[in-house]
N, C-alpha and C positions, 0 to 999 in steps of 0.2 A: 449807666445801666439802671440806676434807680428811676430815672426819668422814663426809660423804655418800659420798665415794669409797671410804673404808675399809669402810663399812657395806655399800655396794653390791657389794663383792667378797667379802664373807663367804660361805664355802661353805654351801649350804642343808642343814645338818645339824641334829641335835637341839640346841637351845639357841642357835641363831644369833640369834633375836629377843631373847633375854635378854642376850646379849653386846652387841647393838646398842643396847638400852635402857640398859645400863650405860655404854657409851661415850658415848651422848647425855647421860646424866645428868652424867657427868664434865665434858663440854664446857659444859653449862649452868652447872654449879657454877663453873667457871673464868670464864665470861662474867659471872656475877653478882658474883663476887669482884673481877674487874677493874672492873666498874661501880662498886663501892663504894670501890675503892682509888684511883681517879683523883680528884684534888681538884676538877676541873671538873665531875664527874658529879653532876647533881642530879635524875636521873630518878625515883628512889624517893621523895625528899621531895616532888616535884611530884605524883606519882600519889597519895601519901598526902594531900597538901594539896588535891587535887581532890576526894577523897571526903569530906574534912572541911569543905569549903566555904570554904577560905581563899584561893582563887584569884580571887575576885571574879566579875565578869560575863564569862564566856568565850563568850557567844553573840552579842556585838556584831559588826557588820560595819564594818570600816574599811579604808582603802586601803593603809595601811602599818603595820607593827607593829615596835616596837623589841624588843630581845632580852629585856626584862623584862616584856613585856606578858603577861597571864595566858593569853590564847588561844595565843600562840606557845609559851609554856612548856609548856602542856598538850599541844600538838601535838608538840613535841619529845619529851615523855615517852611519848606513844603510839607515836611512831616508834621510840624505843629499845625499847619493849616488843615491838614487832613484830620487831625484830632479835634479841631474846632467843628468839623463836619459831623463828627460822631453822634452828637445828640440828635441832629436832624435825621441821620441815617437810621439810628436805632429806634427812634420814635416812629418814623415812617414804616419801618418793617414791622414793628409791634402793632401799630394801628392796622396795617394791611392784614396781618394774620388774625387779629381780633375781629376785623370785619368779615373775613372769610369764615371763621368759626361761627360768628353770629348768623350769617346768612345760610350756612350749609349744614350745621349740626343742631340737632334738636335735643334739648335737655329736659329732665323732669321738672326742674324748677329754675328760676332765674339765678338763684344762688349757685347752682351747679355750673351754669355757664360762666359766671364770674370766676369761680374756682378754676375752671378749665383754662380760661384766658390768663389767669394769674400764673398757673403752672407753666403754660407754654411761654409766657413772657420771661419767667425766671430761667427757663432753659435756653430760650432763643437769644436774648440780649447778650449774655456773656459769651455764648458760642459764636455769634456773628462778630462781636468785637474782637475776640481772640483770633478768629480766622483772618479778618481783615488786617489787624495789626501784625500778625505773623507774616502774612503775604507782603505787607508794606516793608517790614524789616528785611525780608529777602530781596525785595526790589531795591532797597537802599544799599544793600551789600553789592548787588549787581552794578548799581550806579557808581559806587565808590571804588570798587576794586576790579570790576570786569569791563569797565568802559561803556556801559549802557548809557543811552541818552538820559539827561536829567529828568525828563518828563515821565520816565518809567516808574518813578515813585508814586505817581498819581493813578497808575493803572489799577491797583487794588480797590481804590475808592470808586471807580467808575461803575462796576456792576452793583456794588452796594448802594450807590446813589440812585441808580436806575430802579432797583427794588424799592427803595424808599419812596421815590416819586409814585410808583405804582401803588404802594401802600397808602400814601397820603390821599391819592385820588380815589382808591377803593373805599377808604374810610369816609371821605366826603360824599361819596355817592351811595353809601350803604343805606339800607332802609332804616327809617327812624322809629320803628316799632319793635317791641320785644317779640321774640319768637313765641309761638304758641306753647303753652305748658301741657305736657303730656302727663296724665296721672294714671297710675296702675289701675286696672279694672278689678 
C-alpha cells in the first residue's frame, strides 16, 4: 500500500511512469526474496509441482482438507501468487487515478494537486486491496468447500489487473506538463 501511495503522489512529469515501474520492481523483488527467505514458504515449489504433475488429483471435491492435501496446497500457492500481483495492481490503479486527476481537474496550485492525489491514494490503495483480498478469500472458500474449480481463486484478480493495465497505460500516455495554475482574481 505504501508503494501505491508513493506512486500515486508522483508528479506527472517526464519519466514518472519509469520511476513508478522501478519502484514496483523493487517491491516485487523484495516480496519474492521474502517469500524464499521464510522457511515455511512453499509457494514456489508448490506451483512448480503443480505444473510437473506431482500434486496428485486436485480436482476432487471433499468437505474438509488437511494442510497437506494437494488441492489446499495448490490453492494457497495461487493465493500467494495473487499477493505477488498486488504491488503491480495497486501501483497501476493509483497511477491511473493520478493521471486522471492531473488531466481533468484544475487546482489553484501544484501543491493542491499533489495533496489531492495523496488523499485519493490513501483512500484508494487500502480500499482496493481489502476488496480484492476479501473477494479472493470468498473464492477460496468456494473452491475448498463448495467444489468450485480451482481457477476461481484467480477471478478477483482479473478485473483488478485489467484496471491496473489501463492505469499504467493512462499514466504512460498522460501529458507531461503541469496543469495551468488558476489564481483568484
